[in-house]
C-alpha positions in Angstrom: 54.7 87.9 66.6 51.0 87.5 65.9 48.8 90.4 64.7 45.5 91.1 66.3 42.2 89.9 64.9 38.8 91.1 66.0 35.1 91.0 65.1 34.4 93.5 62.3 31.0 92.5 61.1 29.2 95.5 62.6 31.7 97.9 60.9 31.3 96.1 57.5 27.5 96.1 57.7 27.0 99.8 58.7 26.5 101.8 55.5 28.8 104.7 54.8 27.0 108.1 55.3 27.9 110.8 52.7 29.2 114.1 54.0 26.3 116.5 54.3 28.3 119.6 53.3 30.9 118.0 51.0 33.7 118.4 53.4 36.2 115.4 53.8 35.8 114.0 57.3 38.9 112.9 59.0 38.4 110.7 62.1 40.6 110.0 65.1 39.4 107.5 67.7 41.3 107.0 71.0 42.5 108.8 74.0 43.2 112.5 73.2 46.7 112.5 74.6 50.2 113.3 73.4 51.2 109.6 73.2 48.5 109.2 70.6 50.0 112.1 68.6 46.9 114.2 68.7 49.0 117.4 68.9 50.7 116.4 65.7 47.3 115.8 64.1 46.1 119.2 65.2 49.2 120.8 63.6 48.7 118.9 60.4 45.0 119.7 60.3 45.7 123.4 60.7 48.1 123.3 57.8 45.6 121.7 55.4 42.9 124.1 56.4 45.3 127.0 55.8 46.0 125.6 52.4 42.3 125.7 51.5 41.2 122.1 52.0 37.5 121.5 52.6 37.9 119.2 55.5 36.7 118.5 59.0 38.2 116.6 61.9 36.2 114.5 64.3 37.7 113.3 67.6 36.1 110.4 69.5 37.5 109.2 72.8 38.3 110.3 76.3 38.9 114.1 76.4 42.4 113.9 78.0 44.4 116.9 76.8 41.9 118.1 74.2 41.5 121.7 75.5 45.3 122.1 75.5 45.6 120.9 71.9 42.7 123.0 70.7 44.2 126.1 72.1 47.1 125.8 69.6 44.8 126.0 66.6 43.9 129.0 64.5 40.2 129.9 64.8 39.4 128.7 61.3 40.8 125.2 61.9 39.3 125.1 65.4 35.8 125.7 64.0 36.2 122.6 61.9 37.0 120.3 64.8 34.2 118.2 66.3 34.7 116.5 69.6 32.2 113.5 69.7 33.1 112.4 73.3 33.7 108.9 74.5 31.8 106.3 72.5 30.8 102.9 73.7 31.9 100.0 71.5 28.5 99.4 70.0 28.4 103.1 68.9 31.7 103.0 67.0 30.5 101.4 63.7 28.2 104.4 63.1 31.1 106.9 64.0 33.3 105.2 61.5 30.5 105.1 58.9 30.2 108.9 59.2 33.8 109.5 58.3 35.9 109.4 55.1 39.5 108.9 56.3 40.9 107.4 59.5 44.0 108.9 61.1 46.1 107.4 63.9 49.2 109.5 64.5 50.5 107.8 67.6 54.0 108.2 69.0 53.6 104.6 70.2 50.9 102.0 69.8 51.8 98.3 70.3 48.9 97.5 68.0 45.9 99.8 67.6 42.7 97.9 67.0 41.0 101.0 65.7 43.0 100.4 62.5 41.3 97.0 62.2 37.9 98.8 62.6 38.8 101.4 60.0 39.5 98.6 57.5 36.1 97.0 58.4 34.4 100.3 57.8 36.1 100.5 54.4 38.1 103.6 55.2 41.5 104.7 53.9 44.0 104.9 56.8 46.8 107.3 57.6 49.0 106.3 60.5 52.4 106.9 61.9 55.2 104.4 61.6 55.0 103.8 65.4 51.6 102.1 65.0 52.0 98.3 65.2 48.8 97.6 63.2 50.1 99.8 60.4 52.8 97.3 59.6 50.3 94.6 58.8 47.1 96.4 57.8 48.2 99.6 56.0 49.8 99.3 52.6 51.1 102.7 51.2 49.6 103.4 47.7 47.1 100.6 48.3 44.8 101.5 51.2 46.5 104.4 52.9 49.6 106.3 54.0 52.3 105.9 56.6 54.3 108.9 57.8 57.2 109.3 60.2 56.2 109.8 63.8 56.1 113.4 64.9 56.4 114.7 61.4 53.4 117.0 61.0 54.5 118.1 57.6 54.4 114.5 56.3 51.0 113.9 57.9 49.6 117.2 56.4 50.8 116.0 52.9 49.0 112.7 53.3 45.8 114.4 54.6 45.9 117.0 51.8 46.3 114.2 49.2 43.4 112.4 50.7 41.2 115.5 51.0 41.8 116.6 47.4 41.4 113.2 45.6 38.0 111.6 45.9 38.9 108.8 43.5 42.0 107.9 45.5 39.9 107.9 48.7 37.3 105.6 47.2 40.0 103.2 45.8 41.9 103.0 49.0 38.6 102.5 50.9 37.6 99.6 48.7 41.0 98.0 49.2 40.6 98.4 53.0 37.2 96.7 52.8 38.7 93.8 50.8 41.6 93.5 53.2 39.2 93.4 56.3 38.0 90.0 55.2 41.5 88.6 56.2 41.4 90.0 59.7 38.5 88.2 61.2 38.8 86.0 64.4 38.3 83.0 62.1 41.4 83.9 60.0 43.3 84.6 63.2 42.5 81.1 64.5 43.7 79.6 61.2 47.0 81.5 61.5 47.5 80.3 65.1 46.8 76.7 64.2 49.2 76.9 61.3 51.9 78.1 63.6 51.2 75.5 66.2 51.4 72.7 63.6 54.6 74.1 62.2 56.2 74.3 65.7 54.9 70.8 66.6 56.5 69.4 63.4 59.9 70.7 64.3 
């Protein structure tokens, strides 16, 4: 099994934009559908807002089941959700740069290249244990959090810890940025060649 490598230069070169109102900005990027766990994310977000967290949630991607998911939210949480719409690939580096924490709560994702992009942008990452990229790219207590799929309480705990601890966010973000250097196409090519040489030598 070989992990996915992609071009991250634009994400690494786009400066992070501070939050204008001090709120911690969580980002989800992908189809807004149940398979991506967006309903679990909405549940967790409502919980942290109810607990008093100063946070916002931005959703970027195809609308899918967005209206259905929004209908489950209390008004206070709903007012803190921003739907950015579908974004072309060249727009994504700026979207990530305007965020503080990336969340991918999928019920299943064979990989999830948005996790690579989050590392490139220097963001802490929260993802479910059903995200393939999380196995290789997200290290708990190093650059993010991994929670059990469907467990909104665990996701809320991670989001609340991220929202309330700026120092931890910054540390995890720096670690993501450092790790991103190992996930370029060049490093992927080196890994493939190493495997080919090892197989050929058998």
